[in-house]
Steps between C-alpha positions, in 0.01 A plus 500: 500500500457457124396817317246460221474796266172535310427742217153644442440745217120527467167422663472192278807320633450628856179301531690191386790568738308577820459137616873441447595820683273415793646152531858632490421753772341230715816286494747592779792376288425721200515876446296669227670780304229652284592712198218714357545644153329599178128574505482474880676836528314681221203725592370447146444132583344554841816515717431142607803496729249630756316166485823320589555733795138465612547122510786549745793393284825694546650622174876454486563686172303719260619504139376791288525391138196594291520784252180686425496345154361177359677516164744220408786740578346591834454137600860414402634793699293397800662155487840669504409726791365201689818300446704790640264542795500130591880484464535784750258325736695172483816695567345618826354162598544161339222254593584131525230419242295737282142408402373634167163442341376447149592703195484877559783712358542659844563152644745426221702807602529358853605156375761646266647726769532204739714297260844658570432483875457119477169528682302176457169576332176315572262552208124443531267435204768399251439274201173671402419647161344836413568512130347841433731688737875554518460388862529150355867562414567666836352206689723246325803728541425518873488121507858491372607763754340306788619217722174368646172472313151483648254419223123475510438182295679184386495627141690812600751290694575301186551820304745644754701176482479521120670840532800319650427532872600208719194312632607530866462876471134477392205472743134479401341725761177617339409868476557690827213741431258215577633487856315828560169316474564294812324657794422818305180669618345617176310828489132499413332726247403753768856533629637543147237765440588698813876461464542549126168632373441178306124484531348266242181298472632271224829308538755724323767432246855549630695645209880520490679557172879529495710613203602212274863608484591310182204672333529843663440679169146354506415602858260777402298277269493213750367704792248678276360165384466379858326819610264486200394149605446610861301802380268281293444259788453775756249694294304185424499331839635754752782255574720671763874516438782546753832596342839445659786688336794351308866467592775745404565341162560636152198713395321437829402865529292467184291233671468700822387810309242310297358328811469828687315658207269198475418491871427874503240457227332174605329473840519121504883513507725559801879519544679372811871579495601275790267255671754309705506121522197448726268732311621373163430138589169605652403668174600184310271296724205725408577571134314365201820460296848638442593661168840602366845347494616483861683197639253516789234359269724203429644433847257620768160503329467118482491489881182710489346300212496840328454517120776692321502657154870505409570743218781466249852362527639637828430179696551265204682185610399495866330196649131585533194341656156459341382836637704687235337605173764615250397767250664738254518879520198587281199644682265232367724223632529666839126558523425139407752380759339707776151378411622143526683569828197648676268224378390310814548171315871572448546591866314186608742291297790621718368368832758218515789708364842431655762774487809365318719750688490323835325466834618812681804364685777651287649731766577211736674308223699802384613625841596152622726465196650848547573413862659161439701540179877501545654837416810354341695503175273230353204737527674796338714331235234369264548210260298466179269199509484337157195297409556140385545462123177442311 
């Protein structure tokens, strides 16, 4: 039986990983070894490891790694603690293949720790760009640490090969988060109201704003500008707002504090710390627009034909569909973007939108490849693939 290790460090990547985990568990020839780390284990971020347990997945390892600090020094130390923790875990059990996702620094710690153990890494969502965050560098570094690559678009496949990865290692799978939409029974407004207290007469704005880690000195100004725009819209129109909270990134606590203060003083605003995949997608299906800088607005929102106001540089460089309205950080730009997004004419123009991130069959593609690939020296001993001369 082939053991497939999978690392999950936050609610954001868990939603992406669930279809893959379920498919691994359903295969009699594969064994899932789930490693939960980072924000999953932190009460401050909702202790979302409980969601994993509620879904029935067995957790093979728990890696405590987050310091109660979001300064640059605190983040760097957390990477170091994570590397030590993952190294100890791999010393206890070495999976045949380890699946890592995206660009989080907690994921990078896992990938780095796996290197001396010669554990083949399968990396999902490589080749993408997020030019406003240091995650961009971590993602490309994880590409070079990895042995198999599952990318979401043809453009990202070309970029991974441009980084020197041999083409046979690269598979265009699409985004696995879209697999969750197949057969998902979405919640209606009444169920969201009873389960989460989200009772609204007007389709709300879903607002998620993460720290822009290459601009962390400007975090306070950036979140204040966003909240000023939401305040103006809410006081004028009563536009309801549902906030989800940011990741454990540099200066993230500034954003969390500001949002809590705002929600306490404005009755049209609500905070939901952890919706879970089903409720989150249900809210997307009922929302008027998304606002902020979350990758969800780029990757999942097109499947709902949902307008997105994407603020600033954090998602700069990612492939985007026509539902995305890019704006700067100033309150006037944000306000204008939201007004355009909630205009019925803009929404009507998205009726034929096709999501560039796939059709929702990524998990099958990924797990079939993990199951069939030869675990030999050719997989582990990587060669650099040079592009033809110009």
